[in-house]
C-alpha positions in Angstrom: -10.7 -16.9 16.8 -13.7 -17.1 14.3 -14.0 -14.6 11.7 -16.9 -12.5 12.1 -18.8 -11.9 8.6 -18.1 -8.7 6.8 -19.8 -5.9 8.7 -21.5 -3.0 7.3 -18.5 -1.0 8.5 -15.7 -2.4 6.6 -12.6 -3.1 8.6 -9.3 -1.6 6.9 -5.7 -2.2 7.8 -3.5 0.4 6.0 0.3 0.2 6.3 2.5 3.1 6.1 -0.4 5.5 7.2 1.3 8.1 9.0 1.6 10.3 6.1 1.1 10.8 2.2 -1.1 8.1 0.4 -1.4 6.0 3.5 -2.9 8.7 5.5 -5.0 9.9 2.6 -6.5 6.2 2.3 -7.0 5.9 5.9 -8.9 9.5 6.1 -11.1 8.5 3.3 -12.3 5.1 4.4 -13.0 6.6 7.8 -14.9 9.4 6.2 -17.0 6.9 4.4 -17.9 5.2 7.8 -15.5 2.5 7.9 -13.3 1.4 10.5 -9.6 1.8 9.8 -6.4 0.7 11.6 -3.5 2.8 10.7 0.0 1.2 10.9 3.4 2.8 11.0 7.0 2.2 12.6 6.8 5.1 14.8 4.5 5.9 17.9 3.3 9.0 16.2 0.7 6.7 14.3 -1.5 6.7 17.4 -1.7 10.4 17.3 -2.5 10.3 13.3 -5.3 7.9 14.3 -6.6 10.3 17.1 -6.7 13.1 14.7 -9.0 10.9 12.1 -12.8 12.0 12.4 -14.1 8.3 12.5 -13.4 5.0 14.0 -9.8 4.6 13.8 -6.9 3.2 15.8 -3.1 3.4 15.4 -0.4 0.7 16.0 3.2 0.9 15.6 4.6 -2.1 13.6 7.7 -2.4 11.1 6.0 -4.4 8.2 9.6 -6.1 7.8 9.2 -8.0 10.8 7.0 -11.0 10.5 6.0 -11.3 14.3 5.0 -7.5 14.1 2.6 -8.1 11.3 1.2 -11.1 13.3 0.7 -9.2 16.4 -1.0 -6.1 14.7 -3.3 -8.3 12.8 -4.3 -10.2 15.9 -4.8 -7.0 17.8 -7.1 -5.6 15.3 -9.2 -8.7 14.7 -9.5 -9.1 18.4 -11.1 -5.6 18.7 -13.2 -5.4 15.5 -13.8 -9.4 15.1 -11.9 -9.5 11.6 -10.3 -7.8 8.6 -11.9 -6.9 5.4 -9.5 -4.9 3.6 -5.7 -4.9 3.8 -3.7 -2.0 1.9 -0.2 -2.8 1.6 1.1 0.8 1.3 4.4 1.0 3.5 7.3 1.8 1.1 11.1 2.6 1.3 13.0 4.0 -1.3 17.0 3.9 -1.5 18.5 4.6 -4.8 21.6 4.0 -6.4 23.4 2.5 -9.4 24.0 -1.1 -9.2 27.7 -0.8 -8.7 27.2 1.6 -5.7 24.2 0.4 -4.1 25.0 -1.1 -0.7 24.0 -4.4 0.4 22.3 -3.1 3.5 20.3 -0.5 1.1 19.4 -3.4 -1.3 18.1 -5.6 1.6 16.0 -2.7 3.6 14.1 -1.9 0.4 13.2 -5.6 -0.2 12.4 -6.3 3.4 10.1 -3.2 3.4 8.4 -3.2 -0.1 8.2 -7.1 -0.8 8.6 -9.2 2.3 6.4 -6.4 4.0 3.3 -7.0 2.0 3.9 -10.8 2.3 4.2 -10.6 6.0 0.8 -8.8 6.3 -0.9 -10.9 3.8 -0.2 -13.8 5.6 -0.9 -12.4 8.9 -4.2 -11.1 7.9 -5.8 -13.8 6.1 -6.6 -15.9 9.3 -8.9 -12.9 10.0 -10.3 -12.4 6.6 -13.4 -14.1 5.2 -15.2 -14.3 1.8 -15.3 -11.0 0.1 -12.1 -9.7 1.6 -9.9 -7.6 -0.3 -6.2 -6.8 -0.7 -4.8 -3.9 -2.3 -1.0 -3.6 -3.0 0.6 -0.3 -3.9 3.1 -0.8 -6.8 5.2 1.9 -8.6 5.8 2.8 -12.5 9.3 1.5 -11.9 8.1 -1.9 -11.1 7.1 -1.9 -14.8 9.6 0.2 -16.4 13.3 0.5 -15.9 14.9 3.9 -14.2 18.6 4.4 -13.6 19.6 4.2 -10.1 16.2 2.3 -9.1 17.7 -1.3 -8.8 16.2 -2.1 -5.3 13.0 -0.2 -5.7 12.4 -1.3 -9.1 13.0 -5.0 -8.1 10.8 -4.7 -4.9 7.8 -3.3 -7.0 8.4 -5.7 -9.9 8.3 -8.4 -7.3 4.9 -7.3 -5.7 3.4 -7.2 -9.0 4.2 -11.1 -9.4 3.1 -11.5 -5.7 -0.2 -10.0 -6.6 -0.9 -12.1 -9.5 -0.1 -15.3 -7.8 -2.0 -14.2 -4.6 -5.2 -13.5 -6.8 -5.0 -16.9 -8.1 -4.5 -18.7 -4.8 -7.0 -16.7 -2.8 -9.7 -16.7 -5.1 -11.1 -20.0 -3.9 -11.7 -18.0 -0.8 -13.3 -15.3 -2.4 -10.5 -12.9 -1.4 -9.5 -10.5 -4.2 -5.9 -9.2 -4.9 -5.1 -6.2 -7.0 -2.2 -3.8 -7.6 -2.7 0.1 -7.9 0.3 1.9 -9.6 0.7 5.6 -8.4 2.5 7.8 -10.9 4.1 11.0 -9.7 2.1 11.9 -6.5 2.8 15.0 -4.5 3.8 13.4 -1.0 6.4 13.5 1.5 8.5 11.3 -0.5 8.6 13.3 -3.7 9.0 16.6 -1.7 12.8 16.4 -1.5 13.0 16.3 -5.5 14.8 19.5 -6.6 12.5 21.9 -8.6 14.4 21.3 -11.8 14.1 17.4 -11.5 10.5 17.7 -10.6 9.7 19.8 -13.5 11.8 17.5 -16.0 9.8 14.6 -14.6 6.3 16.3 -14.8 7.1 17.1 -18.7 6.9 13.5 -19.3 3.4 13.1 -17.9 0.7 13.6 -20.5 -1.5 15.2 -18.2 1.2 17.7 -17.1 1.2 17.6 -13.5 1.5 15.4 -10.5 -1.3 13.7 -9.0 -2.4 14.1 -5.1 -2.6 11.6 -2.5 -6.3 12.2 -2.3 -6.9 11.3 -6.1 -5.1 8.1 -5.6 -6.9 7.3 -2.3 -10.2 7.4 -4.4 -8.9 4.9 -6.9 -7.8 2.7 -3.8 -11.1 2.9 -2.5 -13.0 1.9 -5.6 -10.5 -1.2 -6.4 -10.9 -2.4 -2.7 -14.8 -2.4 -3.2 -14.9 -3.7 -6.8 -16.4 -7.3 -6.2 -15.3 -9.0 -9.6 -11.8 -7.5 -9.8 -8.9 -9.7 -9.0 -5.4 -9.9 -10.3 -5.5 -6.7 -12.0 -3.0 -3.9 -12.4 -4.5 -0.4 -12.2 -2.4 2.7 -12.9 -3.3 6.2 -11.9 -0.5 8.1 -13.3 -1.6 10.9 -15.5 -0.9 8.8 -18.5 2.9 8.1 -17.7 2.8 4.5 -18.5 1.3 5.0 -21.8 4.2 7.3 -22.9 7.0 5.2 -21.6 
């Protein structure tokens, strides 16, 4: 199908949008008047979309499955005429030192955090035109080493490399690709960290506190719309990377 020109209402695809950062990004985009497709593995994503005050749809899709990505992007493009912004936010964390990390956990993390964005980029591209924007969500551990994070760190480091390559490859199509790196963000993913461990982590943040999903969503919104930014790595981590 032919891609319709970028509309006044931009058409967003946000993976991992049932909670945390992904949901915050979707809510912000909808509040600005854009159209947003929320994606997650569970059927509850449909209820998440219905709860958003704006033009939103929810689709159940596993980012690790190439065909699921193709089907989701085709459905979105058929309804809205194309895709303007893709946010690869879906993530999986399974920790463990390298001598204890199972093959299954290693592969599951790579499938979600690295192959997942690749699947969705490849599936969204036929529906994106000039001015399109891809925002990948990285992690501090993708640039700095932390004990027990072999799988997660490797996947996010790979995503940083993928971002740079795609920025070069897609520039000729006027499609921009950038990486946003959250620091310690208060979401469901960090809620299970013990109070003692969290306090120690916060001690290492120069601003002395966790960030919020809403604060990071504002950065993603800005990056997605910055017309001369591509191949960039933007950290929003309270200064954590400066100190490490």
